[in-house]
C-alpha positions in Angstrom: 0.0 0.0 -0.1 1.5 3.4 -1.1 1.5 6.4 1.1 2.7 9.8 -0.1 3.6 11.9 2.7 6.7 14.1 2.9 5.9 14.9 6.5 5.6 11.4 7.7 8.7 10.3 5.7 10.6 13.2 7.3 9.4 12.1 10.7 10.5 8.5 10.3 13.9 9.4 8.9 14.7 12.1 11.4 14.4 14.6 8.6 16.9 13.1 6.4 16.5 15.0 3.1 18.1 12.3 0.9 15.6 9.6 1.7 12.8 9.3 -1.0 10.9 6.3 0.2 10.7 3.8 2.9 9.3 0.4 3.1 7.6 0.0 6.3 5.5 -3.4 6.0 2.8 -3.3 4.8 3.3 0.3 3.4 5.7 2.1 1.3 5.9 5.8 2.2 7.0 8.2 -0.6 8.3 11.6 -0.4 6.0 12.8 -3.2 3.9 11.7 -6.0 6.6 11.8 -8.7 8.7 9.4 -6.5 5.9 6.9 -5.9 5.6 6.6 -9.7 9.3 5.9 -10.3 9.6 2.4 -11.3 13.1 1.8 -10.0 12.3 3.3 -6.6 9.2 1.1 -6.3 11.0 -1.9 -7.3 13.6 -1.2 -4.7 11.0 -1.0 -2.1 9.3 -4.1 -3.2 12.6 -6.0 -2.7 12.5 -4.7 0.8 9.0 -5.9 1.3 10.0 -9.4 0.1 13.0 -9.3 2.5 10.5 -8.4 5.5 8.2 -11.2 4.7 10.9 -13.7 4.5 12.1 -12.6 8.0 8.8 -12.4 9.5 8.9 -8.5 9.6 10.1 -7.8 13.1 13.4 -9.7 12.8 14.0 -7.9 9.6 14.1 -4.5 11.4 16.2 -5.8 14.2 18.8 -7.4 11.8 18.7 -4.1 9.7 19.4 -1.8 12.6 22.1 -4.3 13.9 23.8 -4.1 10.6 23.4 -0.3 10.5 24.7 0.4 13.9 27.8 -1.9 13.6 28.5 -0.3 10.3 28.2 3.3 11.8 30.9 2.3 14.5 33.0 0.6 11.9 33.2 3.5 9.5 33.3 6.3 12.3 29.5 7.4 11.9 29.4 8.1 8.3 25.7 7.3 7.7 25.8 6.9 3.8 28.7 4.2 4.1 26.9 2.4 6.9 23.7 2.5 5.1 24.9 1.3 1.7 26.7 -1.6 3.5 23.5 -3.1 5.0 23.1 -6.5 3.2 19.4 -5.7 2.6 20.3 -2.5 0.9 23.1 -4.0 -1.1 20.6 -6.5 -2.7 17.9 -3.7 -3.2 20.4 -1.4 -4.9 22.0 -4.1 -6.9 18.7 -5.5 -8.3 16.5 -2.3 -8.3 16.7 -1.9 -12.1 16.0 -5.6 -12.8 12.2 -5.3 -13.1 11.9 -9.1 -13.4 14.2 -9.9 -10.3 11.3 -10.6 -7.9 9.7 -13.0 -10.3 12.9 -15.3 -10.1 14.5 -14.2 -6.9 15.4 -17.2 -4.8 14.3 -17.1 -1.1 16.7 -15.4 1.2 18.7 -14.0 -1.4 19.8 -11.2 1.2 22.1 -13.7 2.7 24.3 -13.8 -0.4 25.0 -10.2 0.1 25.6 -10.6 3.9 28.2 -13.4 2.9 29.8 -10.9 0.4 30.1 -8.4 3.2 31.5 -10.6 5.6 34.2 -11.8 3.1 35.2 -8.2 2.1 35.4 -7.4 5.9 37.5 -10.4 6.4 39.9 -9.4 3.6 40.4 -6.0 5.4 41.7 -7.6 8.6 
């Protein structure tokens, strides 16, 4: 279900002006009408909905915030770096332009991105 509300999105993202949309099961909140009609952004948020369903919603958010805060500490509180290194975001950004992705996406595909991230971090140490 789509909600178009710049105010609600602003509240949920602590006034982060860079956020265009947010998947908050069962809703997707968009900054404006134009953003809600953008196929790439819509696909990105649909990927998040699939991830949320697979993890039974609440565990998704717990895992998401753990990855985010671990990333924030690792990269000295650089939000964009921590955000882009969340495995769920890695998958969504990697596949957002593939409009057929959700038709063929294997279950729990996010774990592939988590494993990539773990291997990348292991090489740094």
